[in-house]
Each structure stands twice: as C-alpha cells, then as structure tokens.
N, C-alpha and C positions, 0 to 999 in steps of 0.2 A: 438312409443318408450318412455316406460317407464322415469320418470321425473329425477329417480335416475340415470338409465344410460344417458340420454341427460347429466344431470350436471357433469358427469366423462368424458364427450365430451370434446374435445379440441375445442375452436371455438372461433371465433370474432364475439362481439357485434355490430353491425350496429345501430346506432340512427339517425331517421329520424324525421326531421324538415320540413316536408312536401314538400321535393325536388320531381321533377318530375323521378327523375332517382334513387330512393330508391330502386328498386328492382335489378336495372341493377348495383349499387355496389355489392348486394350481390352475384347475379350471377357472378361477376368478381374474387370476391375473390373465391368463390366454382371452377372457373376453375382455382386455382392456388392449387386447391384440399385441401381445408381448408374450413369447416362449419363453416356457421355462420347464425344469424339471427337476424332481424330487430325487433328493438322497438322501440314504440312511446317515444318522449322526453320524454311525462309525464310520464313515470315508473319511480319509486321509483330507483334509483341507486342503493340501496342497495339490491334489486330484481337480480339488472343485477349481480351485483360484487359475490352474494350468486353462482351464475352459473360457477364462477374462468375462466370470459373471459382471452384470452392471449393477446387481445389488444381491441382498442375502434376506430369504425371509425363515425365521425360526418358527414351528409349530407348536401347535399344542401337545399336550400330554398324561397320562395317568400319573406320573410318580410325585416326589415331592422331592425339588432339586437340592435340598441340604438335607437328606437321605443318603446314609451311604452306598456306593453303587448307583446311584441314579446316573441319569445319561446328561451328559455336559458336555462343555467346551472350553478350550481355551483363551486367555486372553487374546491371543494373534489374532482370533476371529472378529475382536472388537476393535482392535486396533490396526486394521487391515486398511485403514479409509473409506472401506466400501459402506452404502448405505446398508443397514442392517435393520429388519422389521422382524421384535419378538411379537408372537402374540400367545397370548395365556402363559403355558407353560414355558415357551421360548422368551416372554416378558419376566417372568420370575426368574427363570436359571440365566439371564443376561445381567439382573440386577444383584443375584448371589455371585457371580463370578467377578463383579465390578464392585464389590465391597458395601452394596446395600443390604438390604432383611428382609427375609422371607420370611411367614411364620403361616401357623395355621390359626386361624382369626376364633372368635365365638361362632361365628354364624359364617354360611359361606351363601355363593348367590348362586341358584340357577334358573336358567330359562330370562325371558322377557326383563329387562330391567331398565327402569329409568335413569338415565345418566347427564350430567351437567358438562359441558365442553368448554374449554378454555379458547378464547378469539384471536389470541396471539401465539398460539400453535401454529408450527409449519407443516405438521401432519394435519392436524383436525381443528384448524383455523377457519375453514370454513361451513364447518357443519353450526347448525344450530346451536342454540347455548342449551336447548334442552330438548332430551330424543330417547330414542329406546334401543337398548343393542340388548344380543344373547351373550350371557353370562353361565358360565359352567366351570365351577374350581373350588375345590377345598382352602386350597392355601391364598394366602393374598400378602404383596409387597408394602410391608410396614414402614419400612425406610428406603428413599431413593441411593442410589451409588452419588460419589462426590460427580458433580456435572447435570445433573438431570434435572428437570422440573417440570413438576406434576402438571400435565395437562386437560383431565379431566377427572372426573368423584362419581361416585353413588352414593346413595344413605350408608350402605355398609361397608363400601370399597373406598379410603381415602384418596388410593393410588389405581385408577381403573385408566390412568393412561400417562405416562410419563417421555422425555425425549431430552436428548445431549445434542442441539444441531450444530454444536462443535465436531463433533465426533462422527455427525451423524446415524446417531444412535435411536431408535424409536421403540417404546413398547406399549401393545395395549393388553389390558387384560382380559378385553371382551373378544368377541370372536367376530371380525368384520365380514368372514367369508360367508356365512350364515346368515341365510335371505330376511329373518327376524331382526336383524340388527339395520335399521334404517340406514339409506345410504352407505352400507356395509363397503360395497363394489366400488363407491365414489373412494373410500380411504383407500383401498388397496391402487385404484387406477393414480390417488394424488401421489403415493408410494413408489410406483414405478414409473410412472410417464413423467411425474414432474420433480421425483426427488432424486431418482437414480436414472434421469434423464433418456430412458430408451423412447425409440421413434414411434413403436408401435407399427413395425412392418409385419408382423405376423399374420399372414391372411393366406385363405384356402387357396385363392387362384393363384397366387404366387406359388404356393406348396405345391399344386397341382404341376405346373411347369416344371418346376426345379424337381421334381421327383420322376417325371417323365421323362426329362433329359437325362437323369442320373441313371435310369434302368434303362433307356437305349444303350448308355455306355457300357454298363456292367454285361449287361445280357450277350450285347452283340447277335452272334446268328444262333445262338444256343436256343435248346427248348426247353418249353416250362409249361409245366403242370399245376393246374390248382383245382384242390378240390371246393367245388360251391356249391355253398347250401341254399343260397338263396334268400340269406340273412343279411342285414345291412352290409358288413362288415365286408365279407368275402366278395358280394358284390359290388364293391366300390374298389376293393384290393384285383378283381377280375377286370374291369374297364379300366384300371388306371395301368395293367399292363398290357392289357389290348392296343391302349393308346400309344404306349412305348415299344413293343416289337408285334403286334399284328397277328398273323397267323400261326407264329411263332408258341403261341398260348393253346392250349387244350385244356377247358373246363372239363371236369366230369361233376354232374349233379344226381345223385340218388334222393330221388322220390321215394320216399320210405311209406308212404299212404299217410302219413300223419301229419300232413300239412293243413293249413287251414284252407280254405274254402277257394277251389280254383287258384290257391297259390302255384303248383306246379307248371299250370298251362300259362300263371302269370310271369313265369320265372324265364320259361322256356320264350314267349314272345318277346321278352327284352332281348335273351343273351343266345338265343337260337337261331338258327342257319337266316329265318325272314328277319329278325334283327339287325338293329344299327350296327352292332359291332363284329372288328373282324374278328375272329376267335373260332377255334373249333369246338362247337359245344356237342356234350355227349351225354343225354338225359336217358337213367337207368330207372324205369319204372318198378321200383318192387315190393309193392305194397304188398302183394298176396304171399312174396318169400316173406316177408315181417310177420305177418297176421301168424302164419306158419308155425315159427318161431314165438310168437309170445302165447300159444295157445294156452291155456291154462294157467298163464304168470299172472299173479295179483300182487306180489311184494315189489312197491316202488324201487327199491334200490336194484332188483333183479331185473326188472322191463330196462331202467336205464341200461346194464351191462350187455344186455341182449341187442338194444338196438344200438349203443356205439358198438359191438364187436361187429353186428351184421353190417355195419356201414363199412369197416374196415374190410372184409372180406370181398364186398361188391367194390370197393377202390382196389382192391386188390387184383381183382379178376380183371377189372376194364384196363388197369395199371401195364398190366403183362401184355393187351393187346397193343398198347402205344409205343412199350420199347425202353430206348435208354433215354432219359429226362436229363438235364443238366439243372436245371433249379426247380426248386418243389415252392410254391405260392399259399402263403398263409396268410388269415387274416387278422393275426396278433395284433392287440391296439394295446394304447399307452396302461391302462388299468390293469391289463393281463400281465405287462410287466411289472409293474409297483407289486404287484398282488402276490407275485412269484420271488420276491424278495430283495428288489433294487440291486440289480446287477449281478456280479458272481456270476452263477451258471445257470442263473434265472432264466436268461433265453433258451438255450438248449432245453432245459426241463419244458417251458414250455413249450417249445416248438413241438418236440412229441407229445405233449397233451394236446394240441388243436386237432390232431388227427387222430389221436385214439392209440397209437404206435406207429411208425412207419412201415409201411410194407418190406421186407427183406432185399428184396429183388428190385425194387427201385433203384436204379444207380442216379443220383443227383450229385453237384458238385456242393451245392449249398441251398439252402433255406431262405428264400427273400419273403420279408415281411415290410413291405412298403408303408403302412399305418402303423405302426409300432411307437412313432410318435406323437399319436393322435386319441386325444380323449373323443368319445363319443358322438359328441354334438359337433365336432370337428369333423368326426367320419362323415356324417352326412352333410356337411358342407360342404366335404370335398365332395360327396358324391352328388351335391348339384350342380357343382360348377362341372363336373362331368356328364352332366345330362342326362343322367338315370331318373329315371319317372318318380315324382314325389310320394306316389303310395308305394314304392319299394325302398325311396332314402327314409322314411317317416316312420315306418312301420314299427311298430312296437316291439318290445323285446321277445325273442320267443324262444326257449328252451331249444336245445339241441335234441332230445327226442323227442320235440313235438308236443300233438296231442296226447301219446303215449304216458304223459304222466297229467294230463287234464281230465284223464277218465280213472277215476277210482274202481280198482277191481281190474278182472281181466279186459284186454283189448280185444273186440269185435269188429268187422267191416259196418255194422249194421249200427255198434257204440260210435264208431268215428264219425259215420254219415249224420247220427244226432248231433255231435257236438260241434261239427262244421257249420251246419245249418241254422244250429242257435246263437253260436258264436258271430256268425256271418252278421244277423239279424240285430245282434244285442249291440255289434260295433258300429253297423249303419246309423241305428236310431242316436246312439251318444253322438258322432259325428253330426248326425242332422242339425240336431239341436244345440250342440256349441257353436255351432256359424255365428251366428246372434250374440252371443254370449257364452266366451270360453272360459271365462273365470272358476268354472267348477271343473270344467273339462280333468277328465281324471289322466294322470299320465303313465299309467297301463290300465286294462280292461278288456276283460274277458269270457266268456262262457265257459265252464268245464261239467263233466257228469257226474253226480253222487251214486254211489252203489245203491241207493235206496229206490224202493219202488213202493208204491200205495196204490191206494184206492181210491180213484174217482169218478166224476160221473158227467159225462162228455154226449150231448145227444140223447137224454133221456136212457143212456147206456152206463153200464157199470164200466170202467179201464181201470187196468192194475200197469201202470206204468213208471218210467224213470222221472226222477226230479233232476233238475237243470240247478246248478249253483252261478249266478252270477258274482262275478270278483271285478272293484274298479280300486286303485290307489292312488294317493298322492304322494311323492317321494321326491327328494331332492335326489340322493345316490344309490337308490334302492337297497342300501342298507336296513334302513328301519322306513316304515312306509303306515302311513293311517287308510284307512279306508273313505272311500273317496265320497262326499256328500250329495249323490245324483240326486237332482230334482225328484219326487217321489212319483207327477203325472210322467215321467220321462221311463222310469221304473214299471210303471203299468201300462205303459201301452209294449214295451218292451217283452213283459209276463204275457200279455193275451197274443201279440205275434207269436212266439214262440211256440204258446200252447196250440194254437189254432193251424199254425204252418207247419211245424215239425211233429212227425208220425213217432209216435211212441213216448212222449212226455205229456204229464199232467199237471205236474207243477214247476215253481220257480221261487228261489230261495236267492236273496242278498246276501254273501257274506260279508258280515260286519267287524270281522278280525283283524289288527293291527299286525303288526311284523316290529318285536317280538311280540306277542309269543307265535301267533302264526309264521308262516313264509308268503312271499306273495304267489308262489305256485301250490294247487293243491298235495302234489306230490313230490 
C-alpha cells in the first residue's frame, strides 16, 4: 500500500521497548478491527505523529526504566493529547518520566495473579471486582505521577494499574494482550475503540478490494513473477496478484519432493491450468534432483542450505525461459518486517532472504510484497475472502525445507514416503477427533521420522524398522510452545494405524518436549 494511503488510514501506533509480546499486542489491536503498526522506541516521535495515529501503546521490555541508558521517551509523547496506554515496562517508564517512582520491590510477580479492579476507572471500570491477570515484572510502581489515580492492585503490587483521564494516559502493570489475562482483549478494545475513538474498519474484505485496485494501477501492463511454494503466504499473494493482473502473472512452483502427502497435486489443482485462477502456472517436479543432492547428507544445517540453494538453481533456470520480468512477488508478511528490524533497510534484507538470493539475470523494476502489512491470521482471512480452499488457507506452518527437517539423518525417497503416510494418518485422526471437541486441538502437529531402528514383532515375525515421532504443540506466537495434551485414545489409534498401514515402521513415540529447551521442528 502506498505511503499516502497508509497515512490516511486510521491506526494505532505500538512502540516497542523490547518486550517479548510486542507482536501479540499488535495482533490483539487488530482483532478489534483496528489497524496498527509496530515502531522501535528509537523512531523519532515526529515521524510517528506525521502518520496521524489515533492512539499509542507502549509495550513491555526487559530493562529497568531508571537504569542508565534504558529505553525511554520524552515528555512530549505524554503531552501530545493522544491517548497513551503503557503496558508493563511502558507503564513504569510513563510514571518515571512524569515524576512517579519505580523501584525493585522485595517480591516480583510472574504468571497468573489475582487482581482487584476499581469500578470508577475509565479503562477498567467494566471489569469484575476480582479477576485473573498475567504478570511478569521485576520492578514496580511505588508512587504514581501527579494526576494519576490507582485503578487496580494485587496482593504484592499496590499499583497494578493507574490512569490520568485528564491527559488521556493509562498504565497497566499486567499484560492484557496475553490470553491468561481474563478479558484482556476487552481491555485493549476499550482503549482503541472507546478511548481512542477508532471506528474499527480494518477488515479483510475491504483490504482485499483496496489492494487489488492498488496493484492493478501500480503494475499496469507489466509482467509479474511469483515463486509459489504452496504455503499460505505465497498462495494468497499469488491469488491477489491474479485477481489484479490476470495472466500477466507467472507462478513457478518447485516441487522438491519433500512436501506432505498429495500436497504438490493439491497446489496444482488450485493454481494450475484446470484451477479457477487466470495465471501462468509452471510446476517443476524436481524430487529426483533433490534426493541426489541430499544423498549421504545428515547434518541439519547442511540439508537446509542444499535445499535452499537448489531451489534458487531451479527457479533461475525457469526464470531464464520467461525472459524480462517487471515485478517480483514475495509473500513477506508483517512479522517478517518486524523481525527484520522495524524499518530502515529491513524490507530490502527480507526481500533477498525470502527467495534465498535473487538470480542475477532476472530483470525487474521492483519487488512487490502485497501482504507485508498482515499477520498470519489476517493472511488466512484474506485467503478466505479470495476464495482459496480452506484446506490450503488453514494449513499448519510448514518449513521451507519441508520434510527434509522432519527426517533425522539422510533423506531418501523411502523415508519421505514413510513420513508422508504417517503424517497423513496423524493429521487425519486429530482433525476428525477434534470436530466435536476442538478445545484440546494442537496449534501444530505432525509426524517425523527418527533415525532409530529397533526390533519388533509383527505377524509372529521379527522386524527391524524405524520409529516415528509424533509432535503436537499449543502455542500463542510459536516463539514458545508446550506439548499438547492429546487424549490417549487418539494417540493409541494413530499408533495402531501407522504401524499397520505404513511399511517400515514398528514403533511410534510421542514427543513431550516444550520450546524451549526444544524447538517445534525436530531439526
């Protein structure tokens, strides 16, 4: 979206002070149908104000606001007249700058904590007298700045929230963005919709229409190339471009033979010549080529590099056949932008990263990133608006190297087949069992192949086969994760089907490891 159009869009500015929940704060704001963007605390306030925000949220952070060199803000931020909500570190820093006192108490608070709210609070007055919030802090506000009144407290935190309605300043020591805070999203909604007077017009149907019109005008009669992985982001980007410019778009889909069962055919059914979209679809079946390159390779990072490098070589070969390209499309989404450094040169760095290094001969005017303002859940909603089948829009996160990092040790066609079949059974049984009771359903679940072989007995005969590991996690942001509590009878059914239906497997394990210390993927 062009800068002029973004400047006129109603939005909330989220200023990041290094907290682990910065993206979560922004996601909660957008769940209230209010657009927001994350800015580093180093961003000049005038640049933020030039965008005409309706309000500002200050995130948490790991520092002590009174320490030398700690991230801070000038008084002009709090004297702007805009509503400002400080969360955790943001609340402490607000008090510190305005003359209050922040100290390290004898006892910090971590995790679920009982909190008491005051009913005459503009921000929190709708909350019950007692509830549960999520705390995570070393320091605490021991004296509020002049003009503030305390609006919540806990057993060990006398100032769990405070506000100065005359200056439109609000401070909460707890984290309303975390789901463990009961009615936390309602607190954020009260701030952005009622206090900041946002209309709540940030919706995916209007985003899709606006973006199609913008892309159509920008591209004109130009030619567009898209590296289509079949993942959610690149699929939605491709369909968006297809709606905008039709057969001016060429999509190159490299099937490296490391996709989930039937996934290559599913992608082709949607985007290929028999699908509903007007685009030039090129599928490159390169499985044998990849297996040859990966022969004998066991080290995870080396596998990743080979898979990434080979993609570039295949993409390069296909691009030569296409000729001059005006625009290159990438499925960059907002977390990519944020994690690349919040502006500056980050967009350029991420652009190169997304395709693993652009082929030198591809002649293009510009990189187009139509989804760079969206979070993953918003990308899924946009995909639904565009009519992409739900099984593709709602597919679980899938790593670029595919099953290559869900197979421990050397990759072979036989091992890929084992993982594909076991994974399909696992996902089928979990999906089927969760229809009537989705509360326990994991956020991500898959089967992987260990490099362990062991003795078993099947049909009165000795076997010496592989062990499959089942992985399932519950997570909010995929930065941390806990093992999902899948009902035992479902795991038993999955185990029985895999051993009976997948040749080469005689044991099934369930991975209970959280992240950290583990990772969600096995390699």
